SERO-4910 file (N, C-alpha, C, O; in steps of 0.05 Angstrom, whole numbers):
BEGIN
 pado doro    nc1    nc2    nc3   cac1   cac2   cac3    cc1    cc2    cc3    oc1    oc2    oc3
  Met    A    -39   -145    190    -13   -134    185     -6   -111    204     17   -106    210
  Phe    A    -26    -96    213    -22    -73    230    -34    -78    258    -44    -59    270
  Glu    A    -33   -103    267    -46   -110    292    -34    -94    316    -48    -88    335
  Lys    A     -8    -88    315      5    -75    337      3    -44    337      9    -31    356
  Phe    A     -7    -33    315     -9     -4    313    -34      6    328    -55     -6    326
  Asn    A    -30     27    344    -52     39    359    -67     59    342    -58     82    339
  Phe    A    -88     50    329   -104     67    311   -117     91    326   -127    110    313
  Asp    A   -117     90    352   -128    113    368   -111    138    363   -121    160    366
  Leu    A    -85    134    355    -68    158    348    -81    174    325    -77    198    323
  Ile    A    -95    160    308   -109    173    286   -137    181    294   -145    204    290
  His    A   -152    162    305   -180    167    311   -184    190    331   -204    204    329
  Arg    A   -167    194    349   -171    216    368   -167    244    356   -175    264    367
  Glu    A   -156    244    332   -153    269    317   -178    276    300   -180    299    290
  Arg    A   -196    258    298   -220    262    282   -240    280    297   -243    277    321
  Asn    A   -252    298    282   -274    314    293   -290    325    270   -281    325    247
  Asp    A   -314    334    276   -332    344    256   -325    372    245   -333    379    223
  Ala    A   -311    387    261   -305    415    253   -281    417    233   -283    432    214
  Thr    A   -260    401    238   -236    403    222   -230    374    212   -220    358    227
  Pro    A   -236    369    187   -232    341    176   -203    333    178   -185    350    173
  Leu    A   -198    308    183   -171    297    184   -165    284    157   -182    269    146
  Val    A   -142    290    147   -132    277    122   -107    262    129    -87    273    138
  Val    A   -107    235    126    -84    218    132    -69    215    105    -81    206     86
  Met    A    -44    223    105    -27    220     82     -9    196     86      7    195    104
  Met    A    -13    176     69      4    152     70     30    157     56     31    171     36
  Cys    A     52    146     67     78    151     55     94    125     57     97    114     78
  Gly    A    105    117     34    121     93     34    126     83      6    112     90    -13
  Val    A    146     66      3    153     54    -23    132     33    -30    118     22    -13
  Ala    A    130     27    -56    112      6    -65    117    -20    -49    139    -29    -46
  Gly    A     95    -31    -39     97    -56    -24     99    -52      6    101    -71     21
  Ser    A     99    -27     15    103    -22     43     77    -26     60     79    -27     84
  Gly    A     54    -28     47     29    -32     62     10     -9     62     -9     -9     78
  Lys    A     15     11     46     -1     35     45    -31     29     39    -49     39     52
  Thr    A    -35     12     20    -63      6     12    -76    -10     34   -100     -5     40
  Thr    A    -63    -30     46    -75    -45     68    -82    -27     91   -104    -29    102
  Phe    A    -65     -9     98    -69     10    120    -93     28    113   -111     32    130
  Ser    A    -92     40     89   -113     59     82   -140     45     78   -161     57     84
  Gln    A   -141     20     70   -166      5     68   -178      0     96   -202      0     99
  Arg    A   -161     -3    115   -171     -6    143   -184     20    152   -206     20    163
  Leu    A   -172     43    146   -184     68    153   -210     73    137   -229     84    148
  Gln    A   -210     64    112   -235     66     96   -258     51    109   -280     61    110
  Lys    A   -252     27    120   -273     12    134   -283     26    159   -305     21    168
  Glu    A   -266     44    169   -274     59    193   -284     87    187   -286    104    205
  Gly    A   -293     91    162   -307    116    154   -291    137    139   -302    157    131
  Phe    A   -266    132    134   -250    151    118   -256    146     88   -261    124     80
  Val    A   -256    168     73   -258    166     44   -229    161     34   -211    177     40
  Arg    A   -225    141     18   -198    133      8   -195    144    -20   -211    139    -38
  Leu    A   -172    157    -25   -165    167    -51   -140    152    -60   -120    151    -46
  Ser    A   -141    140    -84   -119    124    -94   -113    131   -123   -130    128   -140
  Ile    A    -88    139   -129    -80    145   -156    -82    119   -173    -92    120   -195
  Asp    A    -72     97   -162    -71     72   -177   -100     64   -185   -104     56   -208
  Glu    A   -119     67   -167   -146     59   -173   -159     78   -193   -175     70   -210
  Glu    A   -152    104   -191   -162    124   -210   -152    118   -238   -167    119   -258
  Ile    A   -126    111   -241   -114    104   -267   -128     79   -278   -136     79   -301
  Trp    A   -131     59   -261   -144     34   -269   -172     39   -280   -180     29   -301
  Ala    A   -188     55   -264   -216     60   -272   -218     76   -298   -236     72   -313
  Thr    A   -199     94   -302   -200    112   -325   -187    100   -350   -197    102   -372
  Asn    A   -164     87   -346   -147     78   -369   -142     48   -370   -132     39   -391
  Gly    A   -149     34   -350   -144      5   -350   -117     -2   -337   -107     13   -320
  Arg    A   -106    -24   -345    -83    -36   -332    -57    -27   -346    -54    -27   -370
  Trp    A    -38    -19   -329    -12    -10   -338      2    -32   -353      5    -54   -342
  Gly    A     12    -26   -377     26    -46   -392      9    -66   -407     19    -82   -422
  Ile    A    -18    -64   -403    -37    -83   -417    -56    -66   -433    -58    -70   -457
  Asp    A    -71    -49   -419    -91    -32   -433    -80     -6   -444    -91      7   -461
  Phe    A    -57      1   -433    -43     25   -443    -13     20   -441     -4      6   -423
  Pro    A      3     33   -459     32     28   -458     44     41   -433     35     62   -423
  Met    A     66     29   -424     79     38   -400     88     68   -402     89     82   -382
  Asp    A     95     76   -427    104    104   -430     82    125   -426     88    149   -425
  Lys    A     57    116   -423     35    134   -418     30    137   -388     14    155   -379
  Phe    A     43    121   -371     37    121   -343     40    148   -330     22    157   -315
  Glu    A     61    162   -335     65    188   -322     44    208   -329     34    223   -312
  Glu    A     36    208   -355     15    226   -364    -11    219   -349    -25    237   -339
  Tyr    A    -18    194   -347    -42    185   -334    -41    190   -304    -61    197   -291
  Arg    A    -17    187   -292    -14    192   -263    -19    221   -257    -33    227   -237
  Lys    A     -9    239   -273    -13    268   -269    -43    275   -271    -53    290   -255
  Glu    A    -56    264   -291    -85    269   -294   -101    258   -271   -119    271   -261
  Ala    A    -94    234   -262   -108    222   -239   -104    238   -214   -122    243   -199
  Glu    A    -79    247   -210    -74    264   -186    -88    290   -187    -98    300   -167
  Arg    A    -90    302   -211   -105    328   -213   -134    324   -205   -145    340   -190
  Lys    A   -147    302   -215   -175    296   -208   -178    292   -178   -197    301   -165
  Leu    A   -159    277   -167   -161    270   -138   -156    294   -120   -168    296    -99
  Arg    A   -139    313   -129   -135    338   -113   -161    353   -112   -168    364    -91
  Ile    A   -175    355   -135   -201    370   -135   -221    356   -117   -235    369   -101
  Arg    A   -221    329   -118   -239    314   -100   -232    318    -71   -249    320    -54
  Leu    A   -206    318    -65   -196    322    -38   -207    348    -26   -217    349     -3
  Ile    A   -204    369    -41   -213    395    -32   -243    395    -26   -252    405     -6
  Lys    A   -258    383    -44   -287    381    -40   -294    364    -15   -311    372      1
  Leu    A   -280    342    -11   -285    326     13   -279    341     39   -293    339     58
  Ile    A   -257    356     38   -250    372     62   -272    393     67   -281    396     90
  His    A   -281    406     46   -302    426     49   -328    413     59   -344    426     74
  Asp    A   -332    388     52   -356    373     61   -352    360     88   -369    344     98
  Lys    A   -329    366    101   -322    356    128   -319    326    130   -326    313    150
  Gln    A   -309    314    108   -304    285    107   -275    279    117   -257    295    112
  Gln    A   -272    257    131   -246    246    138   -235    232    113   -250    217    100
  Val    A   -209    236    107   -198    225     82   -172    211     88   -156    219    105
  Val    A   -166    190     73   -140    178     72   -130    178     44   -144    169     25
  Ile    A   -106    189     40    -94    191     13    -74    168     10    -53    167     23
  Asp    A    -81    149     -8    -64    126    -13    -46    131    -37    -48    119    -58
  Phe    A    -26    149    -32     -5    156    -51     21    147    -38     21    140    -14
  Ser    A     43    148    -53     69    141    -40     81    165    -26     97    162     -7
  Phe    A     75    189    -34     87    214    -23    117    210    -19    127    214      3
  Trp    A    131    202    -40    159    195    -39    178    219    -36    201    216    -29
  Asp    A    167    244    -42    185    267    -40    174    288    -22    150    293    -20
  Arg    A    192    301     -8    186    322     12    170    345      0    151    355     12
  Val    A    177    353    -24    163    376    -37    133    370    -40    117    386    -33
  Arg    A    127    346    -50     98    339    -54     84    337    -27     61    346    -24
  Arg    A     98    325     -8     86    323     19     79    351     30     57    355     40
  Asn    A     97    370     27     92    397     36     70    411     21     54    426     32
  Gln    A     69    406     -5     48    418    -22     20    408    -12      2    423    -10
  Tyr    A     18    382     -7     -7    371      3    -14    381     31    -38    386     36
  Lys    A      5    382     48      0    393     75    -12    421     73    -32    427     87
  Lys    A      0    437     57    -10    465     53    -38    465     41    -56    479     50
  Leu    A    -42    449     20    -68    446      8    -90    438     28   -111    450     29
  Ile    A    -83    418     44   -102    409     65   -108    431     84   -132    436     90
  Glu    A    -88    444     95    -92    465    114   -107    489    102   -126    500    114
  Asp    A   -100    497     78   -113    519     64   -142    513     58   -159    531     55
  Ser    A   -149    487     56   -176    479     50   -193    475     75   -217    469     73
  Gly    A   -180    478     98   -195    476    123   -192    449    138   -207    444    157
  Gly    A   -173    433    129   -168    407    142   -143    407    158   -128    427    159
  Lys    A   -138    385    171   -112    380    185   -102    353    175   -117    337    164
  Trp    A    -77    348    178    -64    324    166    -48    309    187    -40    319    207
  Lys    A    -45    283    180    -27    265    194    -12    250    172    -23    241    153
  Leu    A     15    249    175     32    235    156     40    209    169     53    208    190
  Ile    A     33    187    156     39    160    165     60    149    146     55    144    122
  Tyr    A     85    145    157    107    134    141    110    104    148    115     97    171
  Leu    A    107     87    128    110     58    131    139     51    123    146     51    100
  Lys    A    154     44    143    183     38    140    186      8    137    179     -7    155
  Val    A    197      0    115    200    -29    109    229    -34     98    239    -18     82
  Arg    A    241    -55    107    268    -62     97    266    -70     68    246    -83     60
  Pro    A    285    -62     51    285    -69     23    281    -99     17    267   -106     -1
  Ser    A    294   -115     33    291   -144     29    262   -153     33    252   -171     19
  Asp    A    248   -142     53    220   -148     57    203   -138     34    184   -152     26
  Leu    A    209   -114     24    195   -104      1    197   -123    -23    177   -128    -37
  Arg    A    221   -132    -28    225   -151    -51    208   -176    -48    196   -185    -67
  Glu    A    207   -187    -24    191   -211    -20    161   -205    -24    147   -220    -36
  Arg    A    152   -183    -13    123   -175    -16    116   -171    -45     95   -179    -54
  Leu    A    134   -157    -59    128   -151    -87    128   -176   -105    114   -177   -125
  Lys    A    144   -196    -98    143   -221   -113    115   -233   -111    104   -242   -131
  Leu    A    103   -232    -87     76   -242    -84     56   -224    -97     38   -233   -111
  Arg    A     59   -198    -93     40   -178   -103     39   -178   -134     18   -174   -146
  Asn    A     62   -182   -146     64   -181   -175     48   -204   -188     42   -202   -212
  Lys    A     39   -224   -173     23   -245   -183     -7   -237   -183    -23   -250   -197
  Asn    A    -14   -216   -169    -41   -207   -168    -47   -191   -193    -29   -184   -209
  Phe    A    -73   -186   -197    -81   -172   -222   -103   -153   -215   -126   -158   -222
  Asp    A    -96   -131   -202   -116   -110   -196   -103    -83   -196    -79    -80   -201
  Ala    A   -119    -63   -191   -109    -35   -192    -86    -29   -173    -70    -11   -179
  Asn    A    -85    -44   -151    -64    -38   -131    -40    -56   -133    -24    -57   -114
  Ser    A    -37    -71   -155    -15    -89   -156     -3    -91   -184      3   -112   -194
  Phe    A      2    -67   -196     15    -68   -222     44    -78   -218     55    -73   -196
  Pro    A     55    -92   -238     81   -104   -234    104    -84   -228    106    -64   -241
  Ile    A    120    -91   -208    143    -75   -200    167    -93   -205    172   -113   -191
  Ser    A    183    -85   -225    208   -100   -230    230    -93   -210    227    -73   -195
  Glu    A    251   -109   -209    273   -103   -191    285    -75   -198    293    -60   -181
  Glu    A    287    -69   -224    298    -43   -233    280    -20   -223    290      0   -214
  Leu    A    254    -23   -226    235     -2   -217    236      1   -187    237     23   -177
  Leu    A    237    -21   -172    239    -19   -143    265     -5   -135    264     11   -117
  Thr    A    287    -12   -148    312      1   -142    310     31   -146    321     47   -130
  Ser    A    297     39   -168    294     68   -174    277     81   -153    282    104   -144
  Tyr    A    255     67   -144    238     78   -123    254     81    -97    253    102    -84
  Leu    A    270     61    -89    285     62    -65    306     84    -66    311     99    -46
  Asn    A    319     87    -89    339    108    -92    328    136    -92    341    155    -83
  Gly    A    303    139   -102    291    166   -103    274    173    -79    266    197    -76
  Phe    A    269    154    -61    251    159    -39    264    177    -18    287    172     -9
  Glu    A    250    199    -10    260    217     10    246    210     36    222    216     40
  Val    A    260    198     55    249    190     80    240    215     96    256    234     98
  Pro    A    215    216    106    207    239    121    221    239    149    220    219    164
  Ile    A    234    261    155    247    264    181    240    292    191    246    312    177
  Gly    A    228    293    214    220    319    225    198    333    211    196    357    211
  Glu    A    180    317    199    157    328    184    131    323    198    109    326    186
  Gly    A    132    316    223    107    309    237     97    281    231     74    276    236
  Glu    A    115    264    222    107    237    213    104    218    237    118    221    258
  Ile    A     86    199    233     85    176    251     98    154    235     90    147    213
  Val    A    119    142    247    134    121    233    124     94    243    123     88    267
  Ile    A    117     77    224    109     49    231    128     31    217    129     30    192
  Ser    A    144     16    233    162     -4    221    144    -28    214    132    -40    232
  Asn    A    144    -34    189    125    -54    179    140    -76    165    128    -95    155
***
């Protein structure tokens, strides 16, 4: 999926003194998990809210009611923030597999990363809405932590609420 992307743009930023934290940014279905799993294979520690929720609470809409999702998401993010800080202090390279849909949260994490002794790269996966819809039709058939069902209504709300990073030091990948 990312055959044309030059991963050296990320790898040349890695060093032992200042850990690199790659922040994934994109709407559901944009390829954040696929991209971050590739970095994981190359030695990055991957942090995923979806997988933390799955491991702790089970499957959205099956093991817990949908109205609990936001509560569980906040708790998972709190745990992962603590782990992120520890990983940075331990000089680990990290990839954060979150959507980072709003500028405020992106800025909060950038500050947290810098204050903890790390540096960051923001990777924005830009995908046309029609392509997202096609991908999500396929993904909705899967049954794992990274593929909870996304309805047309939910996707529309994600697209309407997504704040595209502009001038934030982002690397844009049209996917």
